[in-house]
PASEBA-1860 file (N, C-alpha, C; in nm, 3 decimals):
! residues 290
1> XXXXXXXX> -3.700/8.709/3.044/-3.768/8.697/2.996/-3.928/8.713/3.040 ~ -3.995/8.802/2.937/-4.156/8.736/3.033/-4.245/8.691/2.993 ~ -4.287/8.574/3.119/-4.378/8.518/3.097/-4.496/8.513/2.983 ~ -4.525/8.676/2.979/-4.655/8.652/2.878/-4.592/8.625/2.740 ~ -4.473/8.680/2.692/-4.432/8.646/2.568/-4.232/8.498/2.580 ~ -4.304/8.414/2.695/-4.197/8.274/2.692/-4.216/8.178/2.572 ~ -4.081/8.218/2.563/-4.064/8.114/2.412/-4.064/7.971/2.473 ~ -4.104/7.847/2.342/-4.167/7.735/2.381/-4.127/7.645/2.259
9> XXXXXXXX> -4.109/7.532/2.293/-4.109/7.403/2.154/-4.214/7.282/2.140 ~ -4.179/7.240/2.080/-4.274/7.123/2.052/-4.192/7.003/2.024 ~ -4.264/6.904/2.098/-4.187/6.774/2.106/-4.291/6.645/2.127 ~ -4.227/6.553/2.090/-4.317/6.403/2.162/-4.221/6.306/2.187 ~ -4.288/6.256/2.300/-4.219/6.140/2.366/-4.193/6.052/2.246 ~ -4.070/5.967/2.243/-4.119/5.889/2.147/-4.146/5.743/2.112 ~ -4.257/5.680/2.280/-4.246/5.588/2.264/-4.372/5.548/2.372 ~ -4.411/5.470/2.337/-4.569/5.444/2.466/-4.596/5.459/2.622
17> XXXXXXXX> -4.629/5.535/2.623/-4.655/5.555/2.777/-4.726/5.480/2.889 ~ -4.654/5.435/2.946/-4.778/5.332/3.073/-4.781/5.432/3.181 ~ -4.896/5.478/3.205/-4.920/5.568/3.339/-5.073/5.608/3.311 ~ -5.157/5.601/3.387/-5.268/5.657/3.398/-5.281/5.825/3.414 ~ -5.199/5.940/3.410/-5.141/6.093/3.451/-5.203/6.081/3.276 ~ -5.315/6.205/3.326/-5.361/6.193/3.118/-5.218/6.354/3.111 ~ -5.168/6.293/2.991/-5.092/6.410/2.925/-5.094/6.419/2.750 ~ -5.056/6.473/2.748/-5.020/6.498/2.559/-4.942/6.400/2.489
25> XXXXXXXX> -4.935/6.294/2.570/-4.848/6.155/2.517/-4.888/6.017/2.434 ~ -4.858/5.967/2.350/-4.939/5.836/2.346/-4.929/5.751/2.432 ~ -5.022/5.639/2.510/-5.030/5.596/2.677/-5.069/5.484/2.566 ~ -5.082/5.368/2.649/-5.078/5.210/2.621/-5.218/5.177/2.753 ~ -5.245/5.239/2.831/-5.388/5.286/2.910/-5.553/5.316/2.831 ~ -5.637/5.230/2.857/-5.754/5.270/2.794/-5.796/5.394/2.870 ~ -5.870/5.499/2.813/-5.891/5.617/2.904/-6.008/5.697/2.820 ~ -6.029/5.832/2.829/-6.058/5.950/2.788/-5.942/6.041/2.658
33> XXXXXXXX> -5.907/5.941/2.582/-5.785/5.961/2.414/-5.889/6.002/2.341 ~ -5.732/6.027/2.255/-5.817/5.994/2.097/-5.763/5.915/2.017 ~ -5.741/5.802/2.027/-5.658/5.770/1.964/-5.784/5.587/1.961 ~ -5.831/5.590/1.880/-5.928/5.424/1.887/-5.837/5.298/1.905 ~ -5.861/5.245/2.010/-5.802/5.100/2.032/-5.932/4.983/2.006 ~ -6.070/5.009/1.933/-6.089/4.887/1.880/-6.297/4.893/1.997 ~ -6.336/4.790/1.967/-6.488/4.774/2.012/-6.498/4.732/2.129 ~ -6.530/4.722/2.215/-6.593/4.663/2.300/-6.778/4.634/2.400
41> XXXXXXXX> -6.771/4.539/2.408/-6.923/4.524/2.497/-6.922/4.575/2.584 ~ -7.033/4.630/2.566/-7.105/4.737/2.635/-7.110/4.750/2.814 ~ -7.199/4.603/2.819/-7.156/4.527/2.948/-7.030/4.500/3.018 ~ -6.889/4.509/2.914/-6.816/4.498/2.996/-6.721/4.633/3.025 ~ -6.722/4.771/2.943/-6.770/4.864/2.968/-6.841/4.983/2.942 ~ -6.911/4.992/3.055/-7.068/5.065/3.043/-7.058/5.177/3.086 ~ -7.036/5.257/2.937/-7.000/5.344/2.854/-7.115/5.429/2.758 ~ -7.241/5.446/2.827/-7.323/5.501/2.723/-7.286/5.558/2.629
49> XXXXXXXX> -7.198/5.694/2.667/-7.162/5.804/2.539/-7.073/5.773/2.472 ~ -7.041/5.641/2.430/-6.965/5.576/2.348/-7.000/5.428/2.236 ~ -7.118/5.462/2.286/-7.225/5.388/2.226/-7.186/5.412/2.064 ~ -7.149/5.294/1.955/-7.169/5.288/1.776/-7.258/5.168/1.809 ~ -7.391/5.271/1.765/-7.514/5.227/1.621/-7.490/5.134/1.591 ~ -7.412/5.180/1.405/-7.393/5.101/1.307/-7.314/5.000/1.347 ~ -7.189/4.987/1.426/-7.125/4.858/1.515/-7.179/4.774/1.512 ~ -7.270/4.770/1.600/-7.336/4.732/1.679/-7.447/4.649/1.613
57> XXXXXXXX> -7.484/4.727/1.524/-7.599/4.645/1.441/-7.487/4.537/1.303 ~ -7.458/4.571/1.292/-7.356/4.530/1.187/-7.274/4.391/1.263 ~ -7.269/4.399/1.321/-7.235/4.310/1.485/-7.319/4.192/1.491 ~ -7.428/4.216/1.491/-7.558/4.173/1.536/-7.588/4.054/1.372 ~ -7.593/4.170/1.318/-7.652/4.103/1.155/-7.525/3.979/1.127 ~ -7.411/3.989/1.122/-7.328/3.931/1.101/-7.320/3.799/1.213 ~ -7.339/3.827/1.281/-7.338/3.704/1.426/-7.455/3.675/1.468 ~ -7.556/3.705/1.416/-7.685/3.700/1.438/-7.716/3.685/1.578
65> XXXXXXXX> -7.645/3.803/1.654/-7.677/3.783/1.815/-7.723/3.927/1.841 ~ -7.671/4.005/1.961/-7.744/4.099/2.069/-7.670/4.165/2.163 ~ -7.584/4.243/2.085/-7.438/4.282/2.131/-7.464/4.407/2.135 ~ -7.430/4.550/2.241/-7.446/4.631/2.192/-7.287/4.668/2.215 ~ -7.225/4.747/2.127/-7.102/4.763/2.158/-7.039/4.922/2.151 ~ -6.929/4.951/2.214/-6.864/5.094/2.222/-6.748/5.078/2.215 ~ -6.711/5.209/2.187/-6.568/5.220/2.130/-6.488/5.247/2.253 ~ -6.361/5.188/2.258/-6.218/5.254/2.307/-6.127/5.286/2.268
73> XXXXXXXX> -6.074/5.399/2.351/-6.008/5.460/2.317/-5.864/5.467/2.416 ~ -5.715/5.430/2.357/-5.630/5.540/2.441/-5.623/5.638/2.492 ~ -5.585/5.651/2.659/-5.539/5.727/2.733/-5.389/5.794/2.718 ~ -5.363/5.937/2.650/-5.278/5.989/2.651/-5.229/6.013/2.738 ~ -5.048/6.005/2.779/-5.043/6.017/2.929/-4.956/6.143/2.914 ~ -4.857/6.135/3.024/-4.750/6.246/3.079/-4.653/6.221/3.097 ~ -4.542/6.263/3.063/-4.378/6.197/3.086/-4.323/6.362/3.131 ~ -4.186/6.337/3.233/-4.109/6.408/3.321/-4.025/6.490/3.174
81> XXXXXXXX> -3.982/6.623/3.181/-3.835/6.694/3.123/-3.811/6.687/3.212 ~ -3.652/6.624/3.296/-3.531/6.656/3.343/-3.406/6.773/3.292 ~ -3.393/6.852/3.360/-3.317/6.901/3.317/-3.162/6.892/3.399 ~ -3.041/6.866/3.372/-2.930/6.884/3.447/-2.828/6.942/3.362 ~ -2.840/7.020/3.489/-2.785/7.162/3.473/-2.611/7.128/3.490 ~ -2.466/7.222/3.408/-2.351/7.231/3.461/-2.353/7.332/3.524 ~ -2.321/7.346/3.660/-2.271/7.487/3.723/-2.110/7.523/3.765 ~ -2.029/7.402/3.691/-1.897/7.402/3.748/-1.831/7.530/3.719
89> XXXXXXXX> -1.694/7.565/3.731/-1.613/7.675/3.655/-1.649/7.717/3.526 ~ -1.574/7.564/3.500/-1.546/7.630/3.377/-1.720/7.694/3.297 ~ -1.788/7.646/3.308/-1.950/7.667/3.256/-1.938/7.854/3.261 ~ -1.937/7.891/3.421/-1.940/7.985/3.475/-1.881/8.135/3.373 ~ -1.788/8.079/3.295/-1.700/8.172/3.217/-1.765/8.158/3.049 ~ -1.803/8.052/3.043/-1.830/8.004/2.888/-2.000/8.067/2.862 ~ -2.103/8.060/3.070/-2.200/8.074/3.012/-2.252/8.191/3.069 ~ -2.178/8.274/3.099/-2.263/8.431/3.155/-2.312/8.445/3.259
97> XXXXXXXX> -2.258/8.403/3.367/-2.257/8.387/3.481/-2.406/8.304/3.543 ~ -2.382/8.164/3.436/-2.540/8.093/3.435/-2.677/8.191/3.415 ~ -2.656/8.256/3.288/-2.776/8.323/3.300/-2.835/8.226/3.134 ~ -2.755/8.141/3.044/-2.831/8.110/2.947/-2.861/7.981/3.001 ~ -2.841/7.867/3.081/-2.861/7.836/3.169/-3.004/7.852/3.229 ~ -3.056/7.938/3.244/-3.110/7.996/3.351/-3.240/7.980/3.283 ~ -3.238/8.069/3.121/-3.324/8.119/3.003/-3.373/7.927/2.955 ~ -3.254/7.841/2.984/-3.313/7.698/2.897/-3.385/7.650/2.991
105> XXXXXXXX> -3.335/7.643/3.101/-3.444/7.591/3.252/-3.602/7.664/3.217 ~ -3.611/7.804/3.206/-3.776/7.853/3.196/-3.778/7.768/3.049 ~ -3.763/7.802/2.936/-3.810/7.736/2.839/-3.819/7.607/2.826 ~ -3.776/7.524/2.904/-3.801/7.347/2.977/-3.923/7.373/3.000 ~ -3.868/7.417/3.126/-3.981/7.420/3.204/-4.150/7.487/3.157 ~ -4.124/7.599/3.109/-4.252/7.662/3.076/-4.315/7.554/2.937 ~ -4.233/7.495/2.813/-4.301/7.435/2.765/-4.339/7.266/2.816 ~ -4.267/7.185/2.874/-4.337/7.065/2.981/-4.433/7.117/3.006
113> XXXXXXXX> -4.517/7.214/3.094/-4.608/7.263/3.213/-4.678/7.282/3.070 ~ -4.697/7.341/2.990/-4.798/7.379/2.908/-4.850/7.283/2.838 ~ -4.784/7.171/2.853/-4.819/7.046/2.756/-4.861/6.950/2.809 ~ -4.857/6.995/2.982/-4.963/6.881/3.068/-4.843/6.788/3.113 ~ -4.700/6.819/3.088/-4.595/6.732/3.129/-4.525/6.769/3.290 ~ -4.448/6.718/3.385/-4.412/6.794/3.478/-4.237/6.822/3.446 ~ -4.214/6.899/3.503/-4.061/6.947/3.540/-3.985/6.938/3.620 ~ -3.822/6.862/3.610/-3.771/6.825/3.680/-3.642/6.904/3.733
121> XXXXXXXX> -3.552/6.921/3.739/-3.419/6.988/3.743/-3.322/7.004/3.863 ~ -3.201/6.852/3.832/-3.082/6.875/3.928/-2.972/6.938/3.882 ~ -2.901/6.977/3.953/-2.806/7.145/3.916/-2.685/7.051/3.961 ~ -2.537/7.058/3.891/-2.426/7.014/3.916/-2.305/7.094/3.907 ~ -2.192/7.037/3.964/-2.107/7.070/3.953/-1.975/6.979/4.012 ~ -1.836/7.025/4.117/-1.815/6.935/4.164/-1.871/6.803/4.240 ~ -1.988/6.857/4.247/-2.113/6.775/4.385/-2.237/6.844/4.329 ~ -2.327/6.710/4.346/-2.473/6.728/4.340/-2.552/6.916/4.388
129> XXXXXXXX> -2.615/7.025/4.321/-2.609/7.085/4.412/-2.742/7.085/4.417 ~ -2.767/7.021/4.562/-2.920/7.072/4.639/-2.989/7.116/4.605 ~ -2.947/7.259/4.610/-2.983/7.386/4.631/-3.029/7.446/4.495 ~ -2.984/7.353/4.380/-3.032/7.402/4.247/-3.083/7.265/4.193 ~ -3.192/7.241/4.229/-3.263/7.093/4.214/-3.417/7.114/4.206 ~ -3.498/7.103/4.164/-3.628/7.041/4.173/-3.698/6.972/4.135 ~ -3.774/6.876/4.247/-3.822/6.749/4.212/-3.954/6.786/4.126 ~ -4.032/6.649/4.042/-4.115/6.669/3.929/-4.224/6.705/4.017
137> XXXXXXXX> -4.237/6.856/3.896/-4.326/6.935/3.924/-4.467/6.988/3.847 ~ -4.533/7.017/3.847/-4.621/7.101/3.740/-4.722/7.228/3.798 ~ -4.585/7.278/3.889/-4.623/7.406/3.898/-4.630/7.515/3.830 ~ -4.773/7.569/3.796/-4.747/7.658/3.690/-4.620/7.799/3.735 ~ -4.593/7.845/3.796/-4.505/7.979/3.841/-4.329/7.933/3.842 ~ -4.279/7.787/3.789/-4.175/7.668/3.813/-4.073/7.776/3.660 ~ -4.160/7.795/3.578/-4.044/7.832/3.496/-3.966/7.931/3.559 ~ -4.041/8.065/3.620/-3.926/8.163/3.617/-3.896/8.154/3.771
145> XXXXXXXX> -3.956/8.030/3.848/-3.861/8.013/3.947/-3.765/7.935/3.991 ~ -3.759/7.838/3.870/-3.591/7.757/3.808/-3.526/7.853/3.766 ~ -3.526/7.945/3.649/-3.492/8.013/3.622/-3.394/8.099/3.727 ~ -3.459/8.168/3.847/-3.404/8.246/3.917/-3.343/8.168/4.020 ~ -3.365/8.034/4.057/-3.302/7.972/4.158/-3.173/7.981/4.097 ~ -3.144/7.934/3.969/-3.029/7.890/3.893/-2.917/8.072/3.912 ~ -2.974/8.155/3.856/-2.908/8.266/3.843/-2.869/8.315/4.001 ~ -2.939/8.237/4.066/-2.903/8.316/4.232/-2.780/8.203/4.310
153> XXXXXXXX> -2.751/8.107/4.165/-2.720/8.014/4.278/-2.556/8.045/4.291 ~ -2.523/7.991/4.389/-2.389/8.021/4.443/-2.260/7.943/4.331 ~ -2.168/8.050/4.332/-2.054/7.991/4.229/-1.967/7.824/4.322 ~ -1.962/7.744/4.167/-1.846/7.656/4.226/-1.758/7.642/4.316 ~ -1.747/7.570/4.469/-1.659/7.584/4.503/-1.546/7.490/4.501 ~ -1.544/7.404/4.419/-1.474/7.318/4.385/-1.433/7.260/4.183 ~ -1.345/7.232/4.186/-1.268/7.255/4.076/-1.364/7.138/4.004 ~ -1.396/7.102/3.910/-1.458/6.960/3.855/-1.600/6.941/3.873
161> XXXXXXXX> -1.690/6.846/3.760/-1.809/6.794/3.725/-1.846/6.703/3.780 ~ -1.760/6.627/3.859/-1.856/6.537/3.864/-1.949/6.460/3.982 ~ -2.069/6.573/4.011/-2.134/6.595/4.089/-2.241/6.505/3.933 ~ -2.189/6.533/3.851/-2.317/6.518/3.723/-2.362/6.368/3.720 ~ -2.308/6.274/3.825/-2.343/6.095/3.849/-2.447/6.074/3.929 ~ -2.424/6.177/4.062/-2.527/6.184/4.134/-2.641/6.242/4.124 ~ -2.636/6.382/4.052/-2.748/6.431/3.940/-2.863/6.307/3.826 ~ -2.758/6.262/3.767/-2.801/6.160/3.705/-2.904/6.022/3.780
169> XXXXXXXX> -2.876/6.020/3.891/-2.896/5.923/3.963/-3.017/5.939/4.031 ~ -3.084/6.072/4.005/-3.201/6.135/4.131/-3.290/6.125/3.966 ~ -3.288/6.132/3.849/-3.361/6.047/3.766/-3.438/5.957/3.726 ~ -3.545/5.900/3.838/-3.631/5.774/3.863/-3.777/5.781/3.813 ~ -3.806/5.909/3.720/-3.898/5.881/3.669/-3.942/5.806/3.561 ~ -4.048/5.705/3.540/-4.063/5.608/3.421/-4.053/5.626/3.304 ~ -4.117/5.730/3.311/-4.132/5.832/3.133/-4.038/5.953/3.126 ~ -3.938/5.934/3.113/-3.872/6.076/3.115/-3.772/6.167/2.957
177> XXXXXXXX> -3.771/6.255/2.954/-3.718/6.317/2.851/-3.574/6.398/2.959 ~ -3.455/6.355/2.911/-3.339/6.390/3.017/-3.263/6.491/2.909 ~ -3.243/6.668/2.937/-3.156/6.766/2.891/-3.087/6.735/2.942 ~ -2.935/6.730/2.878/-2.800/6.734/2.985/-2.756/6.883/2.919 ~ -2.712/6.955/2.997/-2.686/7.144/2.905/-2.528/7.097/2.966 ~ -2.487/7.120/2.917/-2.293/7.170/2.973/-2.242/7.154/2.887 ~ -2.116/7.236/2.903/-2.000/7.227/2.792/-1.945/7.143/2.768 ~ -1.930/7.069/2.797/-1.872/6.891/2.792/-1.751/6.858/2.805
185> XXXXXXXX> -1.684/6.962/2.874/-1.566/7.009/2.874/-1.474/6.917/3.013 ~ -1.533/6.802/3.018/-1.446/6.750/3.120/-1.425/6.561/3.103 ~ -1.381/6.486/3.127/-1.368/6.319/3.112/-1.446/6.261/3.042 ~ -1.429/6.223/2.960/-1.524/6.093/2.836/-1.543/5.993/2.929 ~ -1.456/5.959/3.007/-1.523/5.881/3.055/-1.630/5.893/3.165 ~ -1.691/6.015/3.258/-1.823/6.039/3.326/-1.886/6.110/3.211 ~ -1.884/6.091/3.134/-1.999/6.131/3.043/-2.052/5.956/2.987 ~ -1.934/5.856/2.943/-2.001/5.741/2.904/-2.066/5.695/3.017
193> XXXXXXXX> -2.035/5.694/3.154/-2.081/5.635/3.297/-2.244/5.714/3.312 ~ -2.321/5.865/3.256/-2.361/5.902/3.272/-2.487/5.839/3.194 ~ -2.430/5.842/3.087/-2.531/5.778/2.980/-2.572/5.623/2.965 ~ -2.444/5.565/3.074/-2.560/5.404/3.057/-2.587/5.442/3.197 ~ -2.615/5.522/3.284/-2.694/5.560/3.392/-2.866/5.610/3.330 ~ -2.829/5.632/3.227/-2.948/5.776/3.218/-2.955/5.649/3.046 ~ -2.951/5.538/2.994/-2.990/5.437/2.906/-3.100/5.411/2.854 ~ -3.237/5.438/2.992/-3.341/5.362/2.983/-3.446/5.524/2.981
201> XXXXXXXX> -3.355/5.651/2.926/-3.436/5.817/2.897/-3.403/5.818/2.763 ~ -3.456/5.930/2.738/-3.431/5.953/2.602/-3.402/6.097/2.665 ~ -3.207/6.079/2.608/-3.163/6.240/2.632/-3.076/6.300/2.540 ~ -3.115/6.456/2.573/-3.106/6.525/2.478/-2.960/6.606/2.551 ~ -2.883/6.603/2.464/-2.690/6.657/2.526/-2.726/6.777/2.397 ~ -2.696/6.940/2.523/-2.724/7.051/2.514/-2.553/7.068/2.523 ~ -2.474/7.114/2.416/-2.348/7.169/2.403/-2.327/7.274/2.371 ~ -2.262/7.295/2.511/-2.239/7.483/2.506/-2.091/7.490/2.490
209> XXXXXXXX> -2.085/7.569/2.331/-1.885/7.586/2.293/-1.813/7.643/2.297 ~ -1.680/7.586/2.338/-1.580/7.724/2.401/-1.513/7.750/2.233 ~ -1.457/7.897/2.257/-1.418/7.955/2.166/-1.304/7.977/2.182 ~ -1.255/7.948/2.300/-1.137/8.010/2.385/-0.978/8.087/2.272 ~ -0.974/7.922/2.218/-0.848/7.943/2.113/-0.824/8.093/1.998 ~ -0.969/8.079/1.978/-0.969/8.222/1.904/-0.924/8.348/1.977 ~ -0.944/8.378/2.097/-0.946/8.530/2.167/-0.745/8.477/2.211 ~ -0.672/8.424/2.165/-0.549/8.364/2.201/-0.468/8.450/2.090
217> XXXXXXXX> -0.318/8.524/2.157/-0.306/8.616/2.037/-0.197/8.545/1.936 ~ -0.205/8.564/1.781/-0.134/8.534/1.714/-0.026/8.533/1.723 ~ 0.056/8.636/1.839/0.241/8.644/1.811/0.248/8.596/1.965 ~ 0.388/8.583/1.939/0.477/8.548/2.045/0.491/8.664/2.121 ~ 0.477/8.587/2.301/0.482/8.697/2.409/0.426/8.637/2.506 ~ 0.442/8.714/2.636/0.400/8.687/2.753/0.218/8.737/2.753 ~ 0.180/8.606/2.865/0.031/8.629/2.825/0.021/8.581/2.989 ~ -0.113/8.603/3.061/-0.153/8.544/3.148/-0.257/8.458/3.110
225> XXXXXXXX> -0.268/8.315/3.169/-0.329/8.293/3.134/-0.464/8.228/3.263 ~ -0.544/8.199/3.304/-0.635/8.093/3.418/-0.692/8.000/3.399 ~ -0.691/7.933/3.484/-0.766/7.794/3.486/-0.903/7.784/3.488 ~ -0.966/7.707/3.398/-1.122/7.766/3.458/-1.185/7.674/3.542 ~ -1.107/7.598/3.563/-1.119/7.509/3.622/-1.111/7.576/3.802 ~ -1.026/7.584/3.807/-0.925/7.603/3.970/-0.907/7.709/3.999 ~ -0.912/7.817/3.897/-0.900/7.945/3.913/-0.760/8.025/3.917 ~ -0.671/7.904/3.909/-0.527/7.973/3.907/-0.440/8.034/3.798
233> XXXXXXXX> -0.401/8.157/3.816/-0.323/8.237/3.726/-0.201/8.167/3.694 ~ -0.120/8.160/3.577/0.001/8.165/3.584/0.059/8.188/3.433 ~ 0.227/8.284/3.431/0.219/8.347/3.303/0.259/8.244/3.220 ~ 0.257/8.286/3.071/0.325/8.195/2.961/0.385/8.227/2.860 ~ 0.447/8.154/2.780/0.522/8.223/2.679/0.478/8.145/2.511 ~ 0.320/8.234/2.496/0.254/8.201/2.388/0.304/8.248/2.294 ~ 0.321/8.114/2.180/0.369/8.073/2.015/0.258/8.069/1.943 ~ 0.244/8.083/1.845/0.121/8.043/1.712/0.116/7.852/1.740
241> XXXXXXXX> 0.280/7.813/1.780/0.238/7.638/1.811/0.171/7.597/1.893 ~ 0.155/7.723/2.000/0.086/7.682/2.113/-0.033/7.692/2.118 ~ -0.095/7.774/2.027/-0.243/7.826/1.984/-0.305/7.676/1.897 ~ -0.238/7.662/1.838/-0.266/7.518/1.768/-0.289/7.395/1.814 ~ -0.167/7.353/1.898/-0.188/7.256/1.989/-0.295/7.259/2.119 ~ -0.329/7.355/2.104/-0.458/7.425/2.251/-0.583/7.343/2.118 ~ -0.602/7.420/1.962/-0.677/7.403/1.961/-0.704/7.212/1.887 ~ -0.604/7.169/1.842/-0.617/7.029/1.820/-0.644/6.900/1.915
249> XXXXXXXX> -0.635/6.987/2.060/-0.688/6.922/2.219/-0.800/6.932/2.207 ~ -0.899/7.027/2.184/-1.007/7.033/2.165/-1.072/6.964/2.067 ~ -1.048/6.964/1.977/-1.061/6.914/1.848/-1.078/6.746/1.906 ~ -0.975/6.672/1.927/-0.998/6.504/1.958/-1.085/6.556/2.102 ~ -1.139/6.623/2.122/-1.200/6.559/2.268/-1.367/6.590/2.200 ~ -1.328/6.656/2.136/-1.498/6.648/2.041/-1.506/6.563/1.981 ~ -1.407/6.537/1.936/-1.401/6.372/1.832/-1.429/6.267/1.924 ~ -1.344/6.276/2.017/-1.418/6.119/2.143/-1.545/6.165/2.191
257> XXXXXXXX> -1.571/6.254/2.252/-1.759/6.323/2.299/-1.826/6.283/2.172 ~ -1.788/6.287/2.059/-1.933/6.210/1.927/-1.914/6.155/1.922 ~ -1.806/6.062/1.917/-1.825/5.889/1.953/-1.895/5.865/2.051 ~ -1.883/5.898/2.129/-1.946/5.849/2.265/-2.073/5.887/2.236 ~ -2.137/6.009/2.203/-2.295/5.972/2.189/-2.378/5.922/2.070 ~ -2.240/5.899/2.003/-2.278/5.822/1.909/-2.334/5.656/1.909 ~ -2.206/5.627/2.012/-2.188/5.497/2.056/-2.344/5.515/2.154 ~ -2.426/5.552/2.231/-2.518/5.550/2.292/-2.599/5.599/2.213
265> XXXXXXXX> -2.645/5.649/2.100/-2.824/5.653/2.028/-2.798/5.811/2.056 ~ -2.747/5.896/2.085/-2.799/5.992/2.152/-2.745/6.133/2.051 ~ -2.853/6.198/2.003/-2.787/6.336/1.944/-2.773/6.487/2.003 ~ -2.702/6.486/1.956/-2.659/6.631/2.093/-2.688/6.789/1.947 ~ -2.686/6.825/2.095/-2.790/6.977/1.978/-2.597/7.091/2.028 ~ -2.527/7.149/1.956/-2.439/7.256/1.960/-2.460/7.356/1.977 ~ -2.446/7.417/2.012/-2.493/7.582/2.048/-2.406/7.611/2.069 ~ -2.447/7.781/2.024/-2.321/7.922/2.121/-2.392/8.004/2.203
273> XXXXXXXX> -2.489/8.061/2.244/-2.548/8.127/2.265/-2.693/8.098/2.350 ~ -2.770/8.180/2.377/-2.864/8.157/2.431/-3.020/8.010/2.353 ~ -3.028/7.936/2.442/-3.121/7.827/2.325/-3.264/7.857/2.289 ~ -3.329/7.832/2.175/-3.399/7.908/2.152/-3.494/7.768/2.098 ~ -3.676/7.845/2.161/-3.729/7.723/2.088/-3.735/7.641/1.970 ~ -3.701/7.765/1.905/-3.710/7.745/1.766/-3.590/7.591/1.711 ~ -3.494/7.631/1.787/-3.356/7.553/1.727/-3.408/7.349/1.799 ~ -3.443/7.407/1.911/-3.549/7.273/1.970/-3.627/7.206/1.914
281> XXXXXXXX> -3.730/7.307/1.889/-3.828/7.235/1.747/-3.795/7.146/1.628 ~ -3.708/7.185/1.576/-3.590/7.179/1.452/-3.529/7.085/1.521 ~ -3.543/7.059/1.613/-3.410/6.927/1.699/-3.497/6.785/1.679 ~ -3.594/6.827/1.769/-3.704/6.675/1.762/-3.769/6.681/1.662 ~ -3.798/6.817/1.540/-3.849/6.743/1.355/-3.793/6.639/1.348 ~ -3.593/6.675/1.304/-3.501/6.584/1.305/-3.518/6.461/1.338 ~ -3.570/6.423/1.526/-3.533/6.308/1.534/-3.675/6.241/1.531 ~ -3.776/6.235/1.475/-3.900/6.257/1.410/-3.849/6.168/1.251
289> XX> -3.796/6.291/1.208/-3.709/6.172/1.050/-3.654/6.146/1.029 ~ -3.606/6.115/1.154/-3.461/6.025/1.121/-3.484/5.835/1.133
END
């Protein structure tokens, strides 16, 4: 993607933000925002630029006093957008050598930093990938840098995605939106544990879907299969019933996954290819209407 034509999406943090770092989200602190928060005495808040003559005259006429009132506003504050990216062996097959994850990182980083928020990232496979992690930053070059880090990442050395738990532990920001990007072909208990850890944050699961069963031969015969996590190859006698069994297994898994998301009150975004700014904008618009 060219940085000059970078795609982006619009979002709003769903809660008030307590903090003094200016941003685009509704805050709880008083400051130079645009949300009116009432009047105060000029001597308590000595800012003549916000002096309201009409309000002062009305107050003095009603109370027979001699007060000068200034307007107070709530300051808009910033949050951190985290990307927890799956780099496991199964994703290496479905995600075209991490390109789609890299594009997603660039999209999130650009959208966050353009709005005045911070961006952070933590990669994982069987362990936390320190080489694919970025602490919260507003660095303007980060969108392209984050994408390059993912594209140049070394392949997973071991099977599994247990590093997700460690990656989730890195999210310590006071206010954060966490994009959890994976194919979610892992044990549901791992997802349960992670969502419990992130229960204080707004979590957006990005689910890349597998369609491996569609490529199984429809007739009986020998075929070679490779485990996407272990890399082991074996020859099997493929039957139509095996394809049906595989499809049922995947259906059961994702039904459990959907129940897990529902239990933790998070709404997933299911995708096949690259995630676009329009998709994420529509996703957040749907959350606001819900």
